[in-house]
C-alpha positions in Angstrom: 31.7 18.1 -21.3 29.8 20.7 -19.2 27.8 20.1 -16.2 24.7 20.9 -18.0 25.5 19.1 -21.0 26.5 16.0 -19.1 23.1 16.1 -17.1 21.2 16.4 -20.4 23.1 13.3 -21.7 22.5 11.3 -18.9 18.7 12.0 -18.9 18.7 11.4 -22.8 20.7 8.1 -22.4 18.7 6.7 -19.4 15.4 7.2 -21.4 16.9 5.4 -24.7 18.5 2.8 -22.6 15.4 2.0 -20.8 13.3 1.7 -24.2 16.2 -0.3 -25.6 16.4 -2.8 -22.9 12.6 -2.9 -22.2 13.5 -2.6 -18.4 11.3 -1.2 -15.7 10.3 2.4 -15.3 12.4 4.6 -13.1 10.7 5.6 -9.8 9.7 9.3 -10.0 10.6 11.7 -7.3 8.0 13.9 -5.8 7.4 17.4 -6.6 8.1 20.2 -4.0 5.0 20.7 -2.2 3.8 21.8 1.3 0.6 20.3 2.8 -0.8 21.4 6.0 -3.0 18.9 8.3 -4.1 19.4 11.7 -0.9 18.0 13.5 1.3 17.2 10.5 2.9 19.1 8.0 4.1 16.9 4.9 7.3 18.4 3.0 7.8 16.6 -0.2 11.3 17.4 -1.9 12.9 16.2 -5.1 15.0 13.0 -3.8 14.2 9.9 -2.0 12.8 11.1 1.3 9.6 12.7 2.1 9.6 14.9 5.3 6.8 15.3 7.7 6.8 17.8 10.6 4.7 16.5 13.7 3.2 19.3 15.6 3.2 17.5 18.8 5.8 17.7 21.3 7.7 14.6 22.6 11.1 13.5 23.9 13.7 12.5 21.4 13.2 8.7 22.1 9.6 8.8 21.9 9.6 10.9 18.7 12.0 8.4 17.2 9.7 5.6 18.0 6.6 7.5 16.6 8.7 8.4 13.4 9.8 4.7 12.8 6.3 3.4 13.4 4.2 5.8 11.5 6.9 6.7 8.8 10.4 5.6 8.5 12.5 7.4 11.0 13.5 10.6 12.6 14.7 13.1 9.9 18.0 12.3 8.2 19.5 15.2 6.4 22.9 14.4 4.7 23.3 17.3 2.2 23.4 21.1 2.0 20.9 20.8 -0.6 18.6 19.0 1.4 19.1 21.3 4.3 18.2 24.2 2.0 15.2 22.7 0.6 13.9 21.7 4.4 14.6 25.5 5.3 12.5 26.7 2.4 9.6 24.3 3.1 9.4 25.0 6.8 8.9 28.9 5.7 9.8 30.4 8.9 7.7 28.0 11.4 8.8 28.8 14.9 10.1 26.3 17.5 12.5 23.8 18.2 12.6 20.5 16.0 14.2 17.2 16.9 15.9 15.5 14.0 17.5 11.9 14.0 20.9 13.0 14.8 22.3 11.6 18.2 25.5 11.2 19.9 27.3 7.8 19.3 27.2 5.6 22.4 31.0 4.9 22.6 32.1 8.2 21.2 31.2 11.7 22.5 32.8 13.2 19.5 30.8 11.3 17.1 27.1 11.6 15.9 25.0 9.2 13.7 21.7 9.3 12.5 18.9 7.0 13.9 18.6 5.0 10.6 22.3 4.2 10.8 23.8 6.6 8.4 27.3 8.2 9.4 27.2 11.7 10.1 29.0 13.1 6.8 27.2 16.5 6.5 26.5 19.0 9.5 24.8 22.4 10.0 25.8 23.3 13.5 25.0 26.5 15.3 28.5 28.2 15.8 29.7 27.0 19.1 27.8 23.9 19.0 27.9 21.0 20.0 28.6 21.6 23.6 27.9 19.9 26.9 28.6 16.7 25.3 28.1 14.4 28.5 24.6 15.9 29.0 23.0 16.9 25.5 23.3 13.9 23.1 20.4 14.6 20.8 20.1 17.4 18.0 17.3 19.9 17.3 16.9 22.5 14.6 16.3 26.0 16.3 14.1 28.3 14.2 15.7 31.4 16.0 19.0 30.3 14.6 17.8 29.9 11.0 17.2 26.2 11.7 20.9 25.4 12.3 21.5 22.4 14.7 21.8 22.7 18.6 22.5 19.6 20.5 20.2 19.4 23.6 19.1 17.0 26.6 17.1 14.1 25.0 14.3 14.3 27.6 13.3 18.0 26.3 9.9 17.9 24.6 10.1 19.1 21.1 8.1 19.1 17.7 9.8 16.9 15.6 10.4 15.9 11.7 10.0 12.5 10.5 10.8 11.2 7.0 9.3 8.4 4.8 11.6 6.5 2.6 10.4 6.9 -1.0 12.9 4.5 -2.1 13.1 2.1 0.7 16.1 -0.5 0.7 16.1 -3.9 2.1 19.4 -6.2 2.5 18.7 -9.6 1.6 21.3 -12.0 3.3 20.6 -15.0 1.5 23.4 -15.7 -0.9 22.5 -15.9 -4.7 24.0 -15.2 -8.0 23.4 -12.0 -9.5 20.7 -13.5 -12.0 19.1 -15.0 -9.0 19.1 -11.8 -7.0 17.6 -9.8 -9.9 14.8 -12.3 -10.1 14.1 -12.6 -6.4 14.1 -8.6 -6.0 11.7 -8.4 -9.0 9.4 -11.0 -7.6 9.3 -10.2 -3.9 10.1 -6.5 -3.9 10.8 -4.0 -6.8 14.3 -4.4 -8.4 17.9 -4.5 -7.5 19.0 -1.2 -6.1 20.5 1.2 -8.7 22.9 3.5 -7.0 22.6 6.4 -9.7 23.2 9.4 -6.8 25.7 9.8 -3.9 22.3 10.1 -1.6 21.4 6.3 -2.5 25.2 5.3 -2.1 25.1 6.7 1.5 22.1 4.8 2.2 23.4 1.7 0.7 26.5 2.1 2.9 24.2 2.0 6.0 22.4 -1.0 4.7 25.4 -3.1 4.0 26.9 -2.6 7.7 25.2 -5.9 8.6 25.9 -7.8 5.3 27.4 -11.4 5.7 29.4 -11.5 2.5 32.3 -9.2 1.6 30.7 -8.0 -1.4 27.0 -7.3 -2.1 25.1 -7.5 -5.4 23.3 -4.3 -6.7 21.6 -3.7 -10.1 24.7 -3.0 -11.9 25.3 -4.9 -15.2 27.9 -4.9 -17.9 26.9 -5.4 -21.7 29.7 -6.9 -23.7 27.8 -6.3 -27.1 27.9 -2.5 -26.5 30.7 -2.5 -24.1 29.5 -0.4 -21.2 28.0 -0.6 -17.8 24.4 0.3 -17.0 21.9 0.1 -14.2 19.0 -2.4 -14.7 16.5 0.4 -13.8 17.5 2.0 -17.1 19.6 4.8 -15.4 22.9 5.8 -17.2 25.9 5.9 -14.9 26.4 9.5 -14.1 27.4 9.1 -10.5 30.3 6.6 -9.9 32.2 5.1 -7.2 34.3 2.4 -8.5 37.1 0.8 -6.6 40.7 1.3 -8.5 41.0 -1.0 -11.6 37.3 -1.6 -11.8 34.6 -0.6 -14.2 36.5 2.1 -16.2 38.6 -0.4 -18.5 37.9 -3.0 -21.0 36.1 -6.0 -19.4 36.8 -9.8 -20.1 34.0 -10.9 -22.2 35.3 -14.4 -23.2 33.5 -16.2 -20.4 30.7 -15.5 -17.8 29.0 -12.2 -17.8 30.0 -9.6 -15.2 27.9 -7.8 -12.9 28.4 -5.1 -10.2 28.7 -5.3 -6.3 29.6 -3.1 -3.5 32.4 -3.9 -1.2 31.1 -4.2 2.4 34.3 -2.7 3.8 35.3 0.1 1.3 31.7 0.6 0.1 33.2 0.9 -3.4 31.9 -0.8 -6.6 33.6 -3.7 -8.3 33.0 -5.9 -11.4 32.4 -9.6 -10.4 31.4 -12.7 -12.4 27.7 -13.0 -12.2 27.9 -16.8 -10.8 29.3 -15.6 -7.5 26.7 -15.9 -4.7 26.4 -12.9 -2.4 24.0 -11.0 -0.3 22.2 -8.3 -2.4 20.1 -5.1 -2.0 16.6 -4.8 -3.1 14.5 -1.5 -3.6 11.4 -2.6 -1.6 7.7 -1.6 -2.2 6.6 1.8 -0.8 
């Protein structure tokens, strides 16, 4: 099946599965837009993050504190598509802009985003990063087509924040899958559906502090129809199954099965729903 047909099928299946199961409606992403305020640009992309350029200069630490107080955090950019969208929306705006990437404390050769996501994507200016002992924070430079440049964290720059449109919260109480689903729907929005690679990366950041080896997500198996689905109604277009899980026939002779993410490998596994685990809810925006 071609990529276009696969996408169309996933979209069609998701809608019909939602209607069939009478599940909650999937949260809709924002459309591309660019709004200009006195000291703030709001850059909204299709995805789970809404970016805000703050037109006030601050040191990196002060910028990060501002973003975490007013929005979610300094900008995390973890794909080329997201970087390309940001460049288009900035539309040639001049200056240097702090983002949330900073050198790891215990490793001068490694970088981490301020929201805890590991640095799996980068867009460094050629020759960067350099001066690793003194330049521990990262900015976008308009003169380099918004490529990344490490710099002294005490420099005052404009900065880019992001607001999480699908905020995740790890619940460390141990519950069965059904109890976890009820808890999320009563106190937040729903169990998380990991239907994109972007959300997978964010789940990986959240479960770093989990107290159980596996963590419940909104993945469910139906024996009557013999397939897995997300409780949000999304068909499983993106997959991250551990070997031997999710792709074969499930044992439907006893307790129903649900999906969890392994805290160490970050892959998905099939478990009996009666196990008690930590779980991840989608929080209210």
